[in-house]
N, C-alpha and C positions, 0 to 999 in steps of 0.2 A: 266477679273478682275473687280471685284466690288468694292472692297477694298484696298488700299495700305497703308502700314505704311513705313516711312523713316527711317532708322538707319544712324545717322551722321548729321551734321549740318555746314558743310564746304562748299566749291565752288561747288562740284558736286551737293550736296544735294540741296543746294538753287537753282540752275538752275533746275534739274530734278524736284524738287516741282513745279515751276513756270510753267515748261512745261506740267507737267501732269494736274495741275489745269486750265491752258488756256485750255486744250482739254478734259474739263469735266470728269476727271478722279477724284474718290473720294478718296483724300489723308485724310485718318483718323486721322494719329497721326505722329508726330516726336519724336523719341527718340535720346537722346544725353547722353553721360555721364557726360557732362557739362551743368548744368542746364541752367545758362543764355545764351548759344548759340542755345539749343533747344528751350528757349523762344523767342529768337529773331527771329529765323525763323518760328516758330508756329504763333506768333502774327503777323508778317507781312503777313501771308497769311490766317488767322483767322483759325487755325487749332490747335487741342488739341497737347499738349507736356509734355515731362516728361523724367526724369532722373533716374527713378526707374523700375527695371524688374517687379516688382509687378504690376505695372500699365499699363503695354504694353498690348495693346488690340489685340484682334484676328482679323486677316484680311487674304484675299486671297493672297496677296504677301506683302513679306518683302523686302525691296530695301535696301542692305548695301552701302551706298555710303561714303566710307570712304577711307583713304590711304592703300595701298598694305599689310603694315606691321601692320594695324589694324583689316583686315578683319576675321583671325582666331578666335582672341580672341571676336570680336563683335559676330561672330557666333555663340558662345556659348549661348549667351544671349536669344536667342528666344526660348520659351519654349514650342511651340507648334510642334507636328508632323504631323500634317494632314494640311500642308500649304507648299506654294513655297517659297524659299529664294534664292535671287540671289545676287551677287555682282557686281560693275561696273567698275573693273579692265580688262586693256587689258592684262595683264602679269599673272594673275594667272587662273589655271583651278577651276572647281565646287570641286576638292579637298579640297580646300583651306575652304569650308564651312564644319563645323564638327557636325552639329547635325543631327538628324534623319529623318528630313525634305526633301521634294524634293528640288533639286537645280538645278540651272541655273546661267547665266550670261546674264546682261543687261548693254553693255557697250556702251556709246555716246563717240564718236570718234570726241573730240573737245577738245582744251584748255579753262578752266573756270575760269573765275575772277569774284566776286560776282558784282562789280560795273560796269562791261560791259556788255550791253544788247547784245542778240544773237537772230538771226531768227532761232528757233528750228527746222521749217520744212528743213532746209539746213543741218543740223546735222546728220552725218551718224550714224545708231545704229548698232550694231552687238549682236546678240541674239544666246544663246545656253542653253539647256537644257537636262536632262538625259532621258526626256522620249518626245516622238512627240507630244503629246498633251499640254504639258507646253511650248515646244518650239512654237507651234503655238499659244499659248495665249501669250507668249511673242512677238511673231512677230506683232500679232494684236495690241497690246498694243504700241510698237515702232511705228507702222504704223499710229496710232493716231497723232504721234508727228512729224514724219519725213516723207520727201519725199524717202528716201535713207535707205532701211532696209536690212541687209544680215544675212543669217544664216551660220556661220563658227566655226568650232570647234577651241580648245584651241591652237592647233599648228598655225593655219593660222591666229587667233587673236593675238598672239604674236608676228608674223612678222608683222601686222598691226600698233601693238602699236610701234615697232622697227622702222617701217618707219615713224611714226609721232615723233619719237625723233629727226630723222634726220632732217625731214621737219620744226619742230616747235621749239624746245628745243636748239637744236645745233644751228639752225639759230639765235635765240633770242642771245644766248649768243656771238655769232659774232658782233650783234648789239651793245652788251656791249662795246666789245673791240673795234668796229668802234667808239662809242662814246667816249670813252677814248683818243682815237688818234686825234678826233677833238678837246678834251679838251686841249690837248699837243699844238694844233695850235690856242687856243683860239677863237674857233669856236663852235657855238651851234649844237646839233644834228639835229635840224630842218633842216640844209643844206642837210642832208642825207634823209630827208623823201619822195621827190620826187623820188629819186632813187630807194628807197625801194618800193615804191608803184609801179613803172614802171616794176621792176622786178616781183613783185608778179603777175601784171596785165599780163605779158608776157605768164607767162605758164598756164594762163587760156586759151590761143589760140595756144600755141605751145608746144611741147615736150620738157622737161628740158634740154634734148641733144641738140635741135636746139637753145635754148634760149641761152646758154653759152656764155659769153663774156670775154674779160679781156687778160692780158698778159700770163698767163698759157695758155688759149686757144689757142692764137697764137703763143705758145711756144717762147715767147721773155723773154729770159734768162737775157738781159740787164736790164729791167725794173725789174725783179724778184730780181736780184742781188741789185739793188738800194734800194728796198723795205725792203729786209734783213739788209741792211747797218743800215737804220735809226730805226728798231727795236730794242730798248736797251734790252727788257726782252728776254732772251734766250728761255723762254716758248713759247713767241710769234713767235720768229724766226723758233723754230721747227714745229709749229703749221702751221705757213704760208709755210713752205718748204713741208709738208707732204701733204697740200691740194692742191698746186700746182702742186706736182708732180703727185698726183692722177689725176688731170685735163690734164695734158700733157699725161699720158699713155692713158686716155679715148680717146684722139682725136689724137693720133700719128699715125694712119692710115687712118684719115680722108682726 
């Protein structure tokens, strides 16, 4: 891929642009419907930017790095039919791209925040394309960035995305709940950080099944019921009960 245009200017676009530039890929232009966002990303990386379709430059690859709900609309914006267009979604197939161009997927499997630096070589990438030549080109491009690149179809990629929801988004929501409970006890979230770190480190060496601890793992209904009594929010009681029951069932015959 001799030249790339990034469509979008959010968290994923921010990090993909940096990752590509760091690996000597020619990112020619940033396009975003909101000019100041395109300008912010473009000027930070010394790249041309625009919010006008008429100014969109010709490139070998267009990467639509935007929310799932915006992919289809943005895919209409690309006026060239002799190029490759990909999105970065884990849950959408290539059919979400509506132009007459060649289509594919370039999915970085990570949670992205602009102010958080990442080691891009450790970010897994999942690629897909409608033809083998394009898929090979996407694989080589991802291989410049990452040490772990996989060719997967849409069905498998959707499962990867689902696994990430459980391992990241749901877990982060649990952190929020834990923080609220700490506040009720007049304690800072910092008291949880060593526990969070150790839990994350354990699964680097152990299977999650082996790493599980706690009252539900032991089948300790006395402690479980004590916790349920002090949870005043019925929604949290239900969530605690559901998760505890799932853990108990998992280890029932262990």
